[in-house]
N, C-alpha and C positions, 0 to 999 in steps of 0.2 A: 504493499498500500506505499504511496505518493504523498504525499501532501505539499505545492504549488504557495511559497509564502514567497511576499517577495514588502523584501527589509531594505528604506535606503540606498531604494535603482538597483535593488540586485535582487537577481531572482535568487533564493534558495531547495534545492532539494533534498527534503527529509527524507531520509528514505530507513525505518527501525522493524515492520513487521516480518520482510524478509531474513533479519539478523537474532546470528544468535549470540547467544555469552560460546567464546571459545571452552571455554573450561566443558560445557558441552557436547563440543564436537559439533558444532551447528556449524552451513556454512555459510559461504562469502555469498552478500546480493552485489548487484551488480550495477555500477552508477551508470551514472549517462552520458558526463566525456567529463573530463578533466576538468574544467575549467570551474564546472561547477561540482568538483572531490572534494569539497568546503561543506564548514557551518560558519556560515557571516557571522552570525548571531552566536556565537556561544555565549559572548560571554553573560546572556542574560536567562542558563541556559541552567539548569542542575548540573551535579558532576556526574551523578549518576546515568541521569535522561542520556547525555551524553556518550557515555562511555556504552552505552546499552546501545545506540544507535549506529554506533562506530564500530561492534564488534567487537570491543578492545572487550580486556580483567584489569580493575586498579590494584591490581598483586603480580598477575605472572606477565602480565601486555600480550602482544600477541603473540604467535607461534612461529616456528619460524615461515612450518610451509604457508601457512597464513600472510605473512611479510615479504614473503617471494611471487608471490600471487599479484597480493597490489603491488611489489615493483616492475612487473611483469607488465601488467595493466593500466597503469597507474602512471609508470613512467621516469624518469631519474627525477630527482627534487632535488630541479637546479630552472637558475630563470633562463626564457629564451633567450639567447644570442644571436649574431648574425650572423651567417653562413660567411662561413670563413672563401675571402673573396683571391679567385688567384693571381699568382706571381704578373700576370700582363692588364690585368686591372690596376696597378698599384702604378707600371710602368705605363701606361694610359693616362696615370691621372694626370702624370709630373708634367704636360700641357697644355692643359689646364691653369692657362694665367694668358691674360692681355697681353702681354710685352710680349711672351711665345708667339701668337695667334698675328700678329703686328708682324716679325721676323719672315713668319711662314707665309705670309701675303707678299712680304718682297722675296725672296722667294721663287715664289712662282711666278714674280712679275720680269720677275727676275732673265729665269731661265724659259717666260711667251719673249721678251727681246730678244733674248737671244737668239735662237729660235729662228725670228721673223727680220732680225737682222745678217744677209749673209756675209763671213769673211774675217766678222769675229771672232777674237780669242775663244782661249774658255771658259766658263765662267767662272771666275775666283773668288768674284764676289757669291755668286751663291750658294756653292761648293764648303767658302767658310761658314756661313751662317749658319747652314746646312749643320758640318764639324759643333760650332758650338752651339745649338738647339740639342741635341741626339747627349753632346760630355754634359751638357746640364742635368736633361734627363734621368743617364743613367747614375749620375753623382746622387743624384733627390733617392730614387729604385731603392741604390744599395743602400743608403743607408737608413730608408723608410723599413727597407726589410730583413733591415738588421735590429729594428727598434724590434721588428712586431714580435721576430724569433723569442727577444729576451722579456718581451712582456709573458706573452707564450710559457715562457718555462714559469715566470715566473708566477704566474695561476698555477700551474703546476706543484708548489713550495711552497703555496697561501692555503691550500687545503683547508676545509676546517674537519674538526670532527663531529659529533656528540656522545653522549651516553645515554645511554638502554636500556631497558627491562623486555627484553626475552626471552619466552619458556621460565619468564621466570626469575631467571641470570641479567645480574650485570651488567652492562658490553661495549665496548667505542668501537665505532663503525662513521668510517663518512659522513657526510652529514645528506654527501646524493642518492644515500641509501635507505633515510628513512621517506616510511611508508604512514597515511593518513593511523592514526588506532597505535601510534606507539607511546609506549609510553618511558616520554619523556623528560633524563634526569639533570637538574641543571645545579652548578656548583659557581661558589665563586669565580673570575676568571676565565667561565665558560662563552663563548658564542653560541648563540640562540642560534638553532636550524633546522627551527619551523616554527608554522602559527601553535600554538597547542595552550586551552584551557585545562586550568593551574590545578591541581587535586588536594593537594601542600604545598604549604609556604611556610619559609621559618627563617622572621626576618628578610625576605628577598629584596632585594633591589636591583633594579634594571636604567644600566644605561641605554634612550633612546629618542636619542639626539640622529641619529640614523634614519626615521619618520617624524620626529615634531619634531626638535630644531631644539628642547629645551636638555641646556647642559648641565641641569642634577640631577642625579639620578631620581627615580621613584620608585616607592612601595607597593612587594604586590604583595596581594593575600586570594584565598579556594573560594569567597565570598558573592556569592551569586548576584547579579546587579539587577531591578527588578523594574527600568531603566533605559532607551536607549540611548546612547552618552555617544563620543567623540572621540577618538581615535584617541588623543591623548590620556583621555580618564577608566580609561578601560579596564580598572586597578585586579584584576583574574585573569588575563590574559596575558601570553606572551609571544611578539614574534618575532619574522626568523631575519636575521640583519644585527639584534640588541645584541649586548651584552652584561654581562650578574656581575653586578657589585659590589654584589654585597649577599651572604643568608647562602639558601642555600632550595631547592623547590622541588615538586614531577607534576610531571601535567603531560596530558596525552592530546596529543594533533590531531588536528582540525584543518591544517590546511597543509599544502603543499609548491615549491612551484612559483609558476603564478599567478597560482591561485592567494599567495598567499599577501601581504598589503606590500610586503622588500615586493612582490610580483609586480602590484601595481603601477609601483613606482618606476620599476624596469620597462613598464609599458610606457607610463611616458616618453622615457626616456629615447624613444623604443620610434614611437608616432611623432616626437619633433625634428628639428629637421637640425640640420650641422649648424653650427652659425664659422662664421668667417677672422681668420685673427687679424687682430689692426694691422699687419702688417702686409697680411693679404688683401684689407684694404685698401691699404697709402696704397703697394705693387696696382691693384687695376684699378685705379683713382689715371696714378699715374700714365699708363698704359695706353686710357677712354681718349687719358689730353694729348697724348702725342702720337696718337692715332688721327686723330680733327686741324694734330697743331700742322704733319705730315701733311694727311693731303690737302686742307689749302691752299701751303706752302705753295706744294707743284702743283696744286691743278694754275695759280697765278702763274704766275715760271710761265707754265705751258703757252697757257694764254696770251700769255707778255708776248715770247719768243715769234707765236704765229699772226699776232700780230701786226710787231713790228718788222717780220719777217718774209720775202719775198720767199713763197717757197711754190715751185713747178714739177715737183712731184709727190708719189706718196714716198716714195726713197726719204725723202726732206721734213717731210710729215715724222715716219719714224723716227729719223730724229734728232726730233725734236720731243714725243716720246720717252727717246727713250734717257734725255736730258730731263725729262721730271722725275720720272726711275729710278736714276742713277743719282739728283738729290731726295729723292726720300727712302731711298736703303743706306745713304750716309745722315741724315737726318733720324737716321732706324739705332738706340743705343744695342751694337748686336750683340756688346759681355754682360750687359747690367745685369742679366737671368745668369747669371753664368758667374761674375761677381758676385751676389745675393747669394745663392745655394752655395757659391764656401762658403762664407765668411758662419751663415749658418751654421755650417758641416763643420766649420770651427768648431763656433758654442756649442754644434753636437758633444764631440768629442771632448772638451772640455770637461762639459756634464758628468758624462760618463768616466774620468777617472775620479770624480767625486761622488763615481756611485751611485748618480741622478742616469735617468733614461726617459728617455725623447721621445713620442714617436712620432714627431712629424716636424719638419727644419723648420716652419712656419713659428711650431708651438714656441722655439730658442726664445725668441723675440718677444710674446705673447710674456715668461715667464719674467724674461728681462725686464719688462712694464710694470715688477711685480715692486714694490719697497720694502711694505713687512710682510711680513706671515708668519700666521702663527701657528707652533706645534705644541704637545707635553710628550713627547716620548724623548724618550737618549741617547735616543741615535745610534743605538744599540743594540743588535740578533743574538737572540740567543739559545739552548733546546730545550726551552725553558722545564729544563730540567735542575731541584736543588736536590742537592746532597749534603749529608753533616757531614764535616768533619773533625767536629773535633766539643767536647760536652762541660761543663765547669757546673762543677759541686762545690757544694761544703767542704770536702774529705780532700775535694783535689780535678787537676782538668786530665782527659785523654783523649787520646787525637783516632779518630774512627779514618782508618783503612780502606779504597777504594771506589771510584768516580760511578755516577749513574746510575739505574732505575736492577741493577745487575746485588742480588743482596751477595757479592760476595767481597769478603775485607775483612781484618780482625781489630779491635779494640788496645789497643795498648794506653798502659801508665806507667809515666818515663822512661819509653821504650822497650819496653815488659810484657808478654799477654796479661791482659792486664784477671785477677785469681780473685778468687772470695773474699771477703774483705767489709770494711764500710763501700770501697769506691764501687763496687760492684756493686754493690747493694741499691747503689744514689740512683746509678744510670740502669737496674735495673726497671727505679722506679717511673724515671724520668722519661726510661725510648718508650717502656709497655703507658705508661697514663699521653701519652702525645701521641699514642697510637688510636688507644681509645679514645680519644676526643680530640676525630679524626673526622672523615667520612668519603676519606682517599679508602682500598683496594688496589691492591699488588696482586699481578698475572705477568706468569708466562704464558709467549708466543708459540706458535704451531712451528717457527723457524727460530724458536728459540731464545729468544731478546726477551727483554723484560717489559713493564709499561704499566706508568702508574691511568688509572679512572678516578679520576677525583684533581683537589688543588693537588701543587708540584709539592709543594712544604711539609705538609701532613703527608703524603705519598714517602717525603727524605725519612722519617719518624719511620714508618716500618722497614726501610728496607736498614735502617744499624738497626730495629730491634734484631731482623732475622740473625744480626752478624753478632749475636749478646752466644755467651759462651754462659748457656741455665735450660732451659727444661722452656718445648720452645709450647707458649701459651696457647690453650685449648681457644676453639670456632666459638666451643654451641658453651665457654660457662658467663662470657657474661656479657647481658642481654641490654640497648642501649631502649629510654623510654621518654623522654627527654634530651633537648636540645636547645640550647642559649647558644644563639649563632654570633660568631666571633666579628663588630660594628666596630667605625675608625670614635665612635665616643666610649664604650665597652672597653675595647685594649684588650679583650682576651671572650676565650670562647668557652663552655661549658656543655658537659653531658651525663646526662646522671644513669645508671647501669645498673645492674644487678648482677648481685656476685653468685650464680647459681651452685657453688661450688665451697659458698660458706653462710649457710643456711637463709638466702635468697637479699642478702644485707646490700643494703639498699650503697654506692659510694655517688664520690659527683669528683667529679675526673676535672682541671682548668688547667688551658696553656693560654698562653698571650705575653702582651711586654714586664718584663721584671719588677720594672718599677712599679707596677697595676698591683701583678703577682706577689710580691712580698709585705702589700699595702693588707693583704686577704688570711695571713699566715703570721702562726702560732706554733710552733714546733719542731725539733727535725726527728724527722722517721730515725725510726727505733729499729734495732734489729725481725723485734715483734712484728712491722712492720710490711719490711722485706720475705719473712718467708710467709703471709699474709697472700703476696703478689703471686709469690711462686708457686 
């Protein structure tokens, strides 16, 4: 059964009767077309209804079979891009310039005159102008194709990934493999891979400047809204292309690809004509003025000569016309396009040496017109991996060897492997407590590499804990019952867990800034505490 709803100039197809819960093995119904495979008004509906309509599950998510079926049916979670243009297209684009048009006209007139006048030498002017035009086009073509390849390579390096729950298992996949109905796990620092209705939100704040222009992070929650509101006020929905600034959350994906809010912006960019650069405007104006001036001057000279000179034959007329053509060709600045291309090419190369890629030659001049560039980046690129290399406790400092997320390395105290004692006890408390007060997960892939799903800093605690010379912590021992996420105001994160191996005792574990944590400390841990944790 389908219900057609019109909301905010958008028709939405709701299909629910043919969906059934994946836990019951029900089949997935088909949707009409990819453009309507979304719930545009998800913020107005309760979570249970949306999850049921999408055939998902709030605990296990979709099954792998369901996800594969939807991926093959709906396509990848990607924004529509322009088809890759062939190389000849970029080559022909180099001739789209008024000055080049003027030079080509001069070549054509010179060749016609050379053919009509017998006994003349080779048309040197035409050959030289043609070579200049070809050299100019070839220079621009080579530079722009290099830039296109560099941009394509960067796009592959910057592909985003998302944490999801499928088959009840937390995993991290490329964002283009997300499908409608997936459970999207959100944590601080993540880039949101698709539009999703929030199921849970723990002090969640999202940067939505790419959609709303608002520079401040906005708070999110899972509360259903009762009235239609603008995009910037939809507090229970996260959008593709935004970033998690704080907290954590869980959502069910309601739209992918071009059906997302970011897809709507991409569509506007597709239909918006490309603006020419200031330099291109100036060159076109110069070309237009030169064409008019050359035509007027050449015509005036030809008419004046014809009126003041006795014409006895057709050959005399051709000679006068040849004079006008020669004057026109001489007035055209044949070297101007080549000089412009060379200057811009030097600018592109200079930018490349400073690690900046320019796609079009004319963009160099546009960038040069900027007087102030505002950025909040540090200017560095990292592997987004955090590693604990040293710990400091009341009994001394220890060094942790190993890099990356592979749990390979040792913990040394005073250049010796750490043995039982106060230092060992304190580091067991430190690293296991830091691991419990976090939401990251450490996993080994099929190729043997280790990856972290979640915040890199929280993952560093998991890796360091594996390097401890102590009995491994049982996964079932501690049960998380509550969490207070890290915030810039509180400067600490707290997790309330139940210790099933010690009479279900409740423990509050916190990690954060040292100056903030020390204000809450009242005593130093004892040996009894060590045994309690081990």
